C-alpha positions in Angstrom: -0.1 -0.2 0.1 2.7 2.4 1.1 4.8 1.5 -2.2 1.6 2.1 -4.2 1.2 5.5 -2.7 4.9 6.3 -3.4 4.6 5.3 -7.1 1.7 7.3 -7.4 3.3 10.3 -6.0 6.4 9.9 -8.3 3.8 9.6 -11.3 2.6 13.1 -10.6 4.0 16.1 -12.7 6.7 18.2 -10.6 4.2 21.2 -10.7 1.5 19.2 -9.1 3.8 17.9 -6.5 4.9 21.2 -5.4 1.3 22.3 -5.3 0.4 19.9 -3.0 3.2 20.3 -0.7 2.7 24.1 -0.6 -1.2 23.4 0.1 0.1 20.9 3.0 1.8 23.9 4.5 -0.4 27.1 3.8 -3.8 25.5 4.5 -2.9 24.4 8.1 -1.2 27.8 8.4 -4.3 29.6 7.5 -6.3 27.6 9.8 -3.8 28.2 12.5 -4.3 32.0 11.8 -8.0 31.8 12.1 -7.9 29.7 15.5 -5.0 32.2 16.9 -7.5 35.0 16.6 -9.7 33.0 18.6 -7.1 32.2 21.1 -6.1 35.8 21.4 -9.7 36.7 22.2 -10.2 33.9 24.6 -7.1 34.3 26.4 -7.4 38.1 26.9 -10.9 37.6 28.1 -9.8 35.1 30.7 -7.1 37.7 31.8 -9.9 40.1 32.0 -12.1 37.8 34.1 -14.6 37.5 31.1 -15.7 34.5 28.9 -14.8 35.8 25.4 -16.7 34.5 22.4 -19.1 31.7 23.1 -22.0 31.9 21.2 -21.2 30.6 17.7 -20.8 26.9 17.7 -19.7 24.8 20.9 -17.7 27.1 23.4 -17.4 29.7 20.5 -15.2 27.3 18.4 -16.8 28.4 15.0 -16.2 32.1 15.9 -13.3 32.5 13.4 -15.4 30.8 10.6 -18.2 33.1 11.2 -15.7 36.3 11.2 -14.0 35.0 7.9 -17.6 34.5 6.2 -18.7 38.0 7.2 -15.5 39.7 5.8 -16.0 37.8 2.6 -19.5 38.9 2.1 -18.7 42.5 3.0 -18.2 45.1 0.2 -14.6 46.1 -0.3 -15.3 50.1 -0.6 -12.5 51.9 -2.4 -12.2 55.7 -1.5 -12.8 58.0 -4.4 -9.5 59.7 -4.4 -7.6 56.4 -3.7 -5.2 54.9 -6.2 -7.2 52.0 -7.1 -4.6 49.6 -8.2 -2.3 50.3 -5.4 -5.0 50.0 -2.9 -5.8 46.5 -4.0 -2.3 45.3 -4.5 -1.3 46.5 -1.1 -3.0 43.7 1.1 -1.4 40.9 -1.1 2.0 42.4 -0.7 1.7 42.2 3.1 0.4 38.5 3.1 2.7 37.1 0.3 6.0 37.7 2.2 4.3 36.2 5.3 3.5 32.9 3.6 6.4 32.7 1.2 8.9 32.4 4.2 7.1 29.2 5.4 9.1 27.5 2.4 12.3 27.2 4.2 10.9 26.4 7.9 12.2 23.1 8.9 9.2 21.5 10.9 11.3 18.4 11.7 14.6 17.0 10.3 12.7 15.7 7.2 9.6 17.8 7.0 11.0 20.8 5.1 9.8 22.2 1.6 13.0 23.7 0.4 16.2 22.9 2.4 18.2 25.8 0.8 21.7 26.8 2.2 20.8 30.6 2.6 17.4 29.8 4.2 18.1 32.4 6.9 18.9 35.2 4.3 15.9 34.1 2.4 13.7 34.7 5.7 15.4 38.0 6.2 14.9 39.2 2.8 11.2 38.0 2.6 10.2 39.3 6.1 11.5 42.6 5.3 9.3 43.0 1.9 6.2 43.3 4.3 6.8 46.8 5.0 5.9 47.4 1.4 2.5 46.4 1.7 2.2 48.7 4.8 3.7 51.9 3.1 1.6 51.4 -0.2 -1.6 50.9 1.7 -1.2 54.5 3.6 -0.1 55.9 0.4 -2.8 54.5 -1.9 -5.8 55.3 0.5 -4.7 59.1 0.2 -5.7 59.7 3.8 -3.8 61.7 6.5 -4.5 59.0 8.9 -3.6 56.2 6.9 -0.3 57.7 5.6 0.7 58.9 9.2 0.2 55.2 10.3 2.2 53.9 7.4 5.2 56.2 8.0 5.0 55.3 11.7 4.9 51.5 10.9 7.6 51.7 8.4 9.9 53.7 10.6 9.5 51.3 13.4 9.7 48.2 11.2 13.0 49.6 9.7 14.3 50.3 13.0 13.7 46.8 14.6 14.6 44.9 11.7 18.2 46.0 12.0 18.1 44.7 15.6 16.5 41.5 14.6 19.4 41.0 11.8 22.0 41.4 14.4 20.5 39.0 16.6 20.4 36.4 13.9 24.0 37.0 13.1 24.9 35.9 16.6 22.9 32.8 15.9 24.8 32.1 12.6 28.0 32.8 14.4 27.3 30.2 17.0 25.8 27.8 14.6 28.5 28.4 11.7 25.8 27.9 9.0 23.1 29.9 7.4 20.8 27.1 6.8 17.7 26.9 9.4 18.1 22.9 9.6 21.7 23.2 10.4 20.9 25.7 13.0 18.5 23.5 14.7 21.0 20.3 14.3 23.5 22.4 16.0 21.3 22.7 19.4 20.7 18.9 19.6 21.5 17.1 22.9 19.1 18.7 25.3 18.0 22.3 26.7 21.8 23.2 27.8 22.5 23.1 24.2 20.1 25.5 23.1 21.0 28.9 22.1 18.6 30.8 24.4 21.3 30.4 27.1 24.5 31.7 25.6 22.8 34.2 23.4 20.0 35.3 25.9 20.4 38.9 25.5 20.1 38.2 21.8 17.0 36.0 22.4 15.2 38.8 24.4 16.1 41.3 21.6 14.6 39.2 18.9 11.6 38.2 20.8 10.8 42.1 21.7 11.8 43.1 18.1 9.5 40.5 16.7 6.5 42.1 18.8 7.5 45.3 17.5 8.1 44.3 13.8 4.4 42.9 13.9 3.1 46.2 15.2 1.8 44.4 18.4 0.6 45.9 21.5 2.7 47.5 23.4 4.4 48.7 20.1 1.0 49.2 18.1 1.3 53.1 17.5 1.0 52.6 13.9 -2.9 51.8 14.5 -3.0 53.7 17.7 -6.9 53.9 18.1 -6.9 56.6 20.6 -4.7 59.0 18.2 -5.0 57.9 14.4 -8.0 55.7 14.2 -7.0 52.4 12.6 -3.4 53.3 10.9 -2.8 52.2 7.7 -5.9 50.2 7.0 -8.2 52.8 8.2 -10.0 52.8 4.7 -10.3 49.1 4.2 -13.2 46.9 4.3 -14.3 43.3 3.5 -11.5 41.0 2.0 -8.8 44.0 2.0 -9.0 44.2 5.9 -9.3 40.4 6.2 -6.0 39.9 4.2 -4.2 42.5 6.2 -5.6 40.9 9.3 -4.4 37.4 8.2 -0.8 38.9 7.3 -0.6 40.5 10.9 -1.3 36.9 12.4 0.9 35.0 9.8 3.8 37.1 10.7 3.4 36.4 14.5 3.1 32.8 13.9 6.3 33.1 11.4 8.3 34.9 14.1 7.3 32.6 16.9 8.5 29.5 14.5 11.8 31.3 14.1 12.3 32.0 17.7 11.8 28.3 18.3 14.5 27.4 15.3 16.9 29.8 16.4 16.9 29.9 20.2 14.7 27.2 21.6 16.2 23.9 19.9 13.4 23.5 17.0 11.9 20.1 17.0 14.2 18.7 19.7 12.9 17.6 23.1 14.5 19.5 26.2 15.9 16.3 27.7 16.9 13.5 25.4 15.3 10.7 27.3 12.0 9.2 28.1 9.3 10.3 28.8 10.3 13.5 26.7 11.2 11.5 24.0 7.8 10.0 23.7 6.4 13.3 21.9 7.1 13.4 18.3 9.4 16.0 17.0 6.5 17.9 15.2 4.8 17.7 18.6 7.7 19.6 20.2 7.9 22.1 17.6 4.3 22.8 17.8 4.3 23.2 21.7 7.1 25.6 21.7 5.8 27.5 18.8 2.5 27.7 20.7 4.1 29.0 24.1 6.0 31.6 22.1 2.9 32.8 20.2 1.2 32.9 23.7 3.5 35.6 24.9 2.2 37.9 22.1 -1.0 37.6 23.5 0.1 37.9 27.1 2.2 41.3 26.4 -1.3 42.6 24.8 -3.3 41.9 27.8 -0.3 43.3 30.2 1.6 46.4 29.0 0.1 49.8 28.1 1.0 51.4 24.8 4.4 52.9 24.4 4.8 56.6 23.0 6.4 56.7 19.8 9.6 58.3 20.8 10.1 55.5 23.2 9.7 52.9 20.8 12.3 54.6 18.4 14.7 55.1 21.3 14.5 51.5 22.5 15.2 50.3 18.8 17.8 52.4 18.0 19.7 53.3 21.3 19.1 50.1 23.2 18.6 47.0 21.1 21.3 47.6 18.4 24.1 48.5 20.7 23.2 45.5 22.9 23.3 43.2 19.8 26.4 44.7 18.7 28.1 44.2 22.0 26.9 40.5 22.2 28.3 39.8 18.6 31.7 40.9 20.0 31.4 38.8 23.0 30.7 35.8 21.0 33.5 36.3 18.7 36.0 36.9 21.4 34.7 34.2 23.5 34.4 31.7 20.7 38.0 32.2 19.3 40.1 33.8 22.2 38.9 31.9 25.6 38.5 28.3 26.8 34.8 28.8 27.3 34.2 29.1 23.5 32.4 25.8 23.3 29.4 27.2 25.4 28.9 29.4 22.2 29.2 26.7 19.6 
């Protein structure tokens, strides 16, 4: 039976094989994004001592489906003075990089769509493309509020992108590879081998920059409701708004996955013996991803919004110097001291 399935798979055209592989990643991801929104509403509700969505389906489990259907059937209104073509393209430009980056994410040692050597570089290049969707949305709306939100968002993303890039430089110095799968393999052997211990400052910088990068609370000044309505997607409705919403949550899940791969040992269990090894590799990857993704929700329920100048100061004057100093520490420790093995 298994051989028959393999022969059938081998007989399919390459394009169809690739399409099925992509669908096997994107469809569960879209489902995860939908239920991540429900998890957010439930988690924040419990933190507020409320119940959260509990009407649609058992315990509110069909709420994301209801939201998706509602947005699909709403009219997408394009403002009279907007640039029509750019207005429609912007949400796609925001979502495409968030989905495209998953091509090189290793879920387990074998489960990876494209095992390319420069996968870290590919992820960095694609994630920095998302800012174009934001800027174009703000510009195309021809609205002061949207444009102000887009400019804030772009400046914030650029500031924190640099800090994230330097944090990843520390990881690739420790692992000696740009390949995400090899970075995880370098962390095998238990929790004491994971990079969040020797690279703890870089781990914190990456995690907090990830929150800022996705414009999430407490860094959500781009859509600060009390100041500039809803930021760059103030004029979007229907599917245009839904696609921006999808892009935001897909980016949060992507950054959670990257944090797990870079610093938390990817698919490896914390201790390499039973009962920890009873959970399959994909299970460990999912559990760690869920734990990091939960932090995004926790931060939103806990911290008040930062002022814009505080956000910029944190990015430029705190995070970038910290990452630079720690990169020097890693370099000196690895090559000039007897404790170099801690950083490798």
